[in-house]
N, C-alpha and C positions, 0 to 999 in steps of 0.2 A: 367345674367351670363349663358353662354352656353359652352359646351365642345369645340366648334369651336373656341371660343375666347382664349382657351388654346392650340391652335395649331392643333386641330384634323381636319382631312380631310376625307370625306366619302370614298375616294379611299383607305384608310387604311383597310377598312372592307373586309374580305374574302367573297367569295360567300356563300350564305345561312347562313350568320352570325346570331346568335341568342343572344339577350341580348342588354343591353344599353351601349353605349360607355362612357368611363370615363377615367380620367387621374389620375395617382398616384402622389400626392403632398407631401407625407411624409410616411416614414416607421418606425413603432415602433414594432420591433420583429415580431409578427404574426398578427399585426393589421395595417391597412393602412388608411391614410387619402386620400380621393378621391374628385374629382370635376366632375360633370356631368350636364346634362340639368336640373337635379333636385336640383342643388346647391351643397354645400359642405356637405360631410357626411363621414362615416367610413365603412370599409369593411374588410372581411376576405376571404382567398382563399378557394376554393372548394377542399377538401382533395383528392377526387378521381382524379381530373384533374391534380393536382400538385404533390402529393406524390406518386401516383400510375401511373398516365399518364406521358406524356413527356412535359408538358407546362413549359416554362422558368419561374422561380419565379419572380414576379414583383419587380421592383425597381423604384426609383423616376424618373418621366418623362415618364414611360411606359403608353401607351394607352392600356386599357383592356376592356373586356366585362363583365358586371355585371348583376346579377339578383337583381334588385333594391328592397330594403326593406324600406318603409317609416317610420317604427316604430323601426328599429334596424339596426344592421350591414347588409349591402348588401353582396352578395356572388360574389366573383371574379371567373369567369369560364374560361376565356381565356386571354392570353397575346398576343396582336397583334404584327405583325412583326415590328421589330425595324429598323429605318433608320440609326441611329448611336447608338453606345453602348460603354460604358466605364466600364472596369472591372479591378480587381486586384486579386492576389493570396490570397485565403482565409487564415486567420491565422490558421484555423483548417485544417490540411493536408488531412483529410478525405473528405473534401468538395470540394477541387479544386478551381474552379473559383468563385469569389464573385462579384456580380453585384454592381455597384456604381451608375450609372445613365444612362438614355437612351433618345433617340429622341431629341437631342440638335443640334443646328446649329454651335455653337462656343464653344471652350474651352479657358478660360482665365487662363493661367498659371501664377501664381502670385509669384513674388520674391520681397522682401522688400529691400530698399536701406539703409540697416544698416549691422551690422556684420553677419546677418543671410543669406545674399545673398550667394548662394551655386551653383556653376557651375555643380557639380556632380549630385546634386538633380535635377537641371534643365534638364540635359541629360536624367535622368530617367523619368521625367514628359513628356518630348518631345516624347520619344519612346512610352510610353503608350497612349499619346494623338493622335499620328499619327495613331495608330491602331484603334482608335475610328471612324475615317472617317469624323470627323468634321473639320472645319477650326480652326487653332490654332492662338492665339494672346498672346504674352507675356506682362504682365502688371507689371511694376516696381512701387511698392507702396512706400509710405512715401517719396515722392520726396522732401518734405520740409526739409529732413535731409541732403541733399547734395546741394552744390551750382551748380554743373555741373554733369549731369548724362551721359555725352558722353562716359565715360569709361565703364559704364555698358551697354550702347547700343552696344558698340564694342564687349563686351564679348558675348552678346546674338547673335549678327550677326555672330560671328565665329562659334557658335554652330548651329544656324538655320538661314542661310542667306535668306531663303524664307519666314520667319515668320515676321509679323508686330509686332512692339514693341512700347509701350507707357508708359511714366512716368506720374504718377498721385499722387495727395495728397488728401486724404479724409479730411485732416485738413484745407487746404487752398483752395481746389477746383480746383487746377491746373490739367489740362488735362482731367477733367471729361466730358466735352462736346464732346471730340473726341470719347469717348466710345459709344455715342448714335448712331454712324454710324453702330454699331453692335447690340445695344440694341433697336431694332425696334419692333413694334407691331407684335405679333404672333411668334416672334423668341425666341429661348431658348438658354441660355448660361450657361455653367458649370463653377463655380469658383473652381479652384484647387490650393492648396498651403498648406504649413505647418502651424502649430499653431503659432500665433503671426505675421503672414504676413500681416494682416490687412483686411481680407475678410469681416468680420462683419462691420468694420468701413466704408469700401467702399460701402457695401450694404446700410447702413444708409445714407451715403452721396448721393447716387443715388436716394433714396427715399425722401430725404429732411427732414427726421425725424428718430427717433430711432425706428427701428423695430426689432433689434437684440441686445442682450447684448454684450458688449465689455469688454475686460480685457487688462490692460497694460502689456507690456512685462516685463520680469524680468530684473532688472538692472544689475545683476551679469553676465549674459551671452547672453543678447539680444534675448532670446528664449521666445516663447509665452506660455501662458496657454490655454488649450482647451476651446473654447467658444461655438462653435456649437457641439452638442453631437449627432445629427442625421441628415441625409440628408433631405433637404426640398426644395420644389419648391415655389418660391415667384413671384407674378406678380407686376411689377412696375406700377406706375400710367399711363404710356403711353401704357400699354398692352404688353410690353416685359416681358419675364420670366427669372428668375435666379434660378439655382440649386446650393445651397450652400452645400459644403461638410465639414465634420469634418476635422480638421487639421490632415494631414497624412504625417508625417515626412519621413517614409520609406514605399514605395509601392513595393509589390512583383510583379515581372514580371509574365505575363501569356501568354505563347505560342506566342511570337513575331515571325513574319516571315520576312518581308522586312523592318520593322521599324528600326532595328539596323543598317541595311545597309545605311539608310538615315541619321540617327543621327550620326553615326560613319563612314561616307563615307571615311574619311582619313585613318582610321584604316583598313577598309575593303580593300582599295586599296593597302596598305602595305602587307596585308596577302597573296596577290597573287604574290609578288615579292621576296619571300624567295628562296634561292638556292634549298632547298629540299622541296618537296611537303608535307612531313609529319613533317615539322619543328615544334618543341615544343616551340620555341621562348624563350629558356632558356640559351643555350650555343652554339648552332650550328653556324658554320662559314657561312657567307653569309646570315644571318637572317636580313631581312629588318626592323623588329620591334626593335631588339636590336640596329641596326644602328641608327634608328630614335630616340630611347631613349638616345643614346649616344650623338648625335649632337643637341638634344634639340627640334627637330621638333615635337616630340610626348612627352607629359608630362607623368611621371609615374602615376599620379593620374588618368588621362584620360584612360590610358591603363588598370589600375586595375579596373576601373569602367566598361569598356567594357567587360573585362573577367568575372566579377561578373554577369553582366546583361545577357551575353551570356550563362553562366552556368545555371542561373535561368530559362531562356527561354527554354533551352534544357531539363531541368528536368521537367518543367511543361508540355512540349509536351508528355513526357512519362506518367505523371500523368493523362493527359487528355485522353490518350488512355485507361489506366486502368479504369478510372472512366466511360468512355463510355461503356466498356465491362460490368462493374458492373451494370450500368443503364439498358443496354439491357437485362441482365440476370433477373433483377427485373421485367422488362416489360414482358419477356417470362413467368415467374412464374405467373404473374398476369393474363395473357391471358389464361394460362393452367388452373388456378384456376376457372376463369369465365366459361371456356368450361365445366369443370367437374361439376360445380354447375348447369349449364344449362341442363346437361344430368342427373342430379339427383344423381350423385355419391359422391357429397360433400354436407353435411348438416351443416347449421349454427344455 
């Protein structure tokens, strides 16, 4: 086992890098599972680098530098530059952005072919995934529940005509071979979907054995129980890697820029056609949005989802600015404290 087999490339290292390269395979609050040339082990972050310095806190998939400890937890000293990154708004408003996973090549957005298929949630996942920079693939799970999935293919195509879509069944094996065109050695794929969508069942089917616990969906509402409780990176027998995420039914937006323009290109086009430039889209004459809602070319649900996601994105942009100011202030205080200590004016 080497860190290169987990996707690491020496070009990721900055000049004069100190430490041993490793990859984060799981996060448990303040303790991390890692893999390096020394094998699998655990590590903790270096307080000065992360709580006082400006290092991004590691997440699953990150490549990091460690001070290796053969008899205990190693020390993570630096997070290496990410090639792709997936995040959401942290449930704690004081923390802002929450890392979900990093350094992946594909995002599999998973929707099940039962009553839990949700176009509005798919729009949300598409916007977040586009921001990551990775290639997006929509996976329609539980294909054994429908005789013909063409209706669902059409729904996905309307929302994301440039995204590949595949229907699969972990139960019957339908469509699984097609996924290995993405799941190739050294490549990393994030599985993203709500609870009960069948992520764990699909992982087990790809492995050919049970490596993750699975729970049946509730019969009363077709919604799932949480199976994965923390993010983890798994390596398939062929050397491909999967990052499985806990079921996230609602994902908070984080400072989207061009992603909404792509996912909601039809809405964005209408916004430029209103008679008044400051149109509120509520009662004004000549409003292109109201006209589209009236003639049915724009559904009320899609419009409401766009408004909600746009508002979330705008609010997080403001929060990001405030958090950056707060972070900079803490760095300035730390630098001042170190300078005073060096001059002997502060004693500890």
